[in-house]
N, C-alpha and C positions, 0 to 999 in steps of 0.2 A: 168354529170348532176348537180352536186352541184357547187357551186361557180360562177355561171353565173350571179348574181346579179350585180356584179361591170361591166361585160361586157354590160348588159342591160343599166345600168346607163350611161356608157361611149358612147354607141351608141346613147341614147337619147340626151346627152349633145352635141355631134358632129354631130347629125342629119346624122347618117350612114343609109341611106335607104336601102342598100343591106342587112343589118342585121336586120332593122325594118319592112321592107315589109313583110317577111314571118311570123313574130310575129303578126302583124296587120291581115293578113289574117287568121291565125290561131284563133285569138281572134274573128274575124267576124263569121267564121265558127262554132267555139265552142259556141259563143252566140245563133246564129241560131238554132243550135241542141239543147241547153239547153231550149230555149223558146219553141220549139216544144215538148219536152219531159214535160215541166211544163204544157202546154196546154193540153196534153194527160192526164196526172195525175189530173189535175182539173176536167176534164171531167169524169174519171172514179172513183175517190175517192177524193171529194173536201174537206171534213173535215179532212181526214188523211194527205193530202197535207198541209193544214194550220198547223196542228199539228206538222208535220215534220219541217216546216220553223220555227215555234216558238221555237221548240226544238233546232235547229241549232243556232238560235239567243241567247237563253239562255245558251246554253252549250258553246257559244264563249265568253260570258262575262268575265270569268276568264282568257281566252287566251289574249282578247284584253286589259283588264284592271287587271293586275295580282296583283296590290295592293289592291284589295277589301277585306275587312274585315268585320266581323260582330259586329263592335263597334257601337257606337250611330249614326255615319254618315251612316254606312252601313245599319242599320236597318231602318233610315229614308228613305234611298233611296228605299229600298224593300217596304216600306209602301207607298211612293208615286207612285211607279210603279203599284202597286195594285190598288190604288184609280184611277190613270189614265187610267189603263185597264177597270175598271168598269165604268168609265165615257164614254170611247170609246164605250163600249159594249151598254150601254144604248142610245147613240146617233145613233148607227147604228141600234137599234131597232126602235127608232123613225123614222129613214128614211124609214124602211120597212113597218112601219104602215101607 
């Protein structure tokens, strides 16, 4: 299972449809299933689903950007994140009222 990245890149660069077609079908079926599950979760537990999505996003910060440190730039980034979140929250409350 591991080591398929080079095969995927080679198939994309050479447009090997016999290799790309099953991958595309799997992506489409997986995307549709994921959409149905997300729709069901939003109907059952909307706030918990939002919290889970926000948790996944916040948890992936250190994986996507491993050079993050808590120096001056890191602290400024966190402060701006909180300010932006609060502005977005206020704007969403204005829309609901």
